C-alpha positions as CSV (number, residue, x, y, z in Angstrom):
1,M,129.2,96.0,168.3
2,N,131.0,94.4,165.7
3,E,133.7,95.7,163.0
4,T,131.2,95.8,160.2
5,Y,128.9,97.9,162.6
6,E,131.2,100.4,163.5
7,K,132.5,100.9,159.8
8,V,128.8,101.3,158.6
9,K,128.4,103.6,161.7
10,A,131.3,105.7,160.5
11,L,130.1,105.6,157.0
12,I,126.6,107.1,157.8
13,V,128.5,109.7,159.8
14,S,130.6,110.7,156.9
15,E,127.6,110.5,154.4
16,F,124.9,112.1,156.0
17,D,126.7,114.3,158.8
18,V,125.2,112.6,161.7
19,V,126.4,112.8,165.0
20,P,127.5,109.3,166.0
21,E,125.3,109.4,169.1
22,R,122.1,109.3,167.2
23,I,123.0,106.1,165.5
24,T,122.3,102.6,167.1
25,P,121.6,99.4,165.8
26,S,117.9,99.9,165.6
27,T,118.0,103.5,164.3
28,P,115.6,103.8,161.0
29,L,117.6,105.3,158.0
30,T,114.7,107.5,157.5
31,D,115.3,108.9,160.8
32,L,118.9,110.2,159.6
33,G,117.6,111.9,156.6
34,V,118.1,109.1,154.3
35,D,115.8,109.3,150.9
36,S,115.6,107.1,148.0
37,L,118.5,109.1,146.2
38,A,120.6,109.0,149.2
39,A,120.0,105.1,149.9
40,L,121.0,104.6,146.3
41,E,124.2,106.4,146.5
42,F,124.9,104.8,150.0
43,V,124.9,101.6,148.3
44,F,127.7,102.4,146.1
45,T,129.6,104.0,149.2
46,L,129.1,100.6,151.0
47,E,130.2,98.6,148.0
48,D,133.4,100.7,147.5
49,A,134.1,100.7,151.5
50,F,133.6,96.9,151.8
51,H,134.7,95.7,148.4
52,V,131.6,93.9,147.9
53,S,128.5,93.7,145.3
54,V,125.5,94.7,147.2
55,D,122.1,93.1,146.2
56,S,120.5,95.3,143.7
57,D,117.2,94.8,145.3
58,A,118.2,96.3,149.0
59,D,116.0,98.9,149.9
60,L,118.2,100.7,152.3
61,R,115.8,103.3,153.3
62,S,113.1,101.2,154.5
63,G,115.3,99.6,157.1
64,M,117.5,100.2,160.1
65,V,121.2,100.4,160.7
66,Q,121.1,96.7,161.6
67,D,119.7,95.9,158.4
68,V,122.5,97.7,156.3
69,V,125.0,95.9,158.7
70,D,123.0,92.5,157.9
71,I,123.4,93.3,153.9
72,V,127.4,94.1,154.1
73,E,127.8,90.8,156.0
74,A,125.8,88.7,154.1
75,A,127.6,90.2,151.0
76,L,131.0,89.7,152.5
77,S,130.2,86.0,153.3
78,A,129.0,85.4,149.6
79,Q,132.6,86.4,148.6
80,L,133.9,83.7,151.2
81,V,131.8,80.9,149.1
82,P,134.1,78.9,146.5
83,A,132.8,79.2,143.0
84,G,130.5,76.3,142.3
85,A,130.0,75.2,146.0
86,D,126.2,75.4,145.8
């Protein structure tokens, strides 16, 4: 797995008190106890940890761990695009 996945996994372990062995890229967040409020709070955790802005339309609880990684990586990539480079 890549660095982003490992950091997201560590954040999930910390935030939701889950044993790391339960987490795989295909684990649904709902299986880890992530409800709508927890998902919203986790967005803020991700933003702080990765220094990114996560799309406010991102609904983390309906996805899997890999979906969270993809959202973070997209946000990181968006930061690398110079302003006005559309």
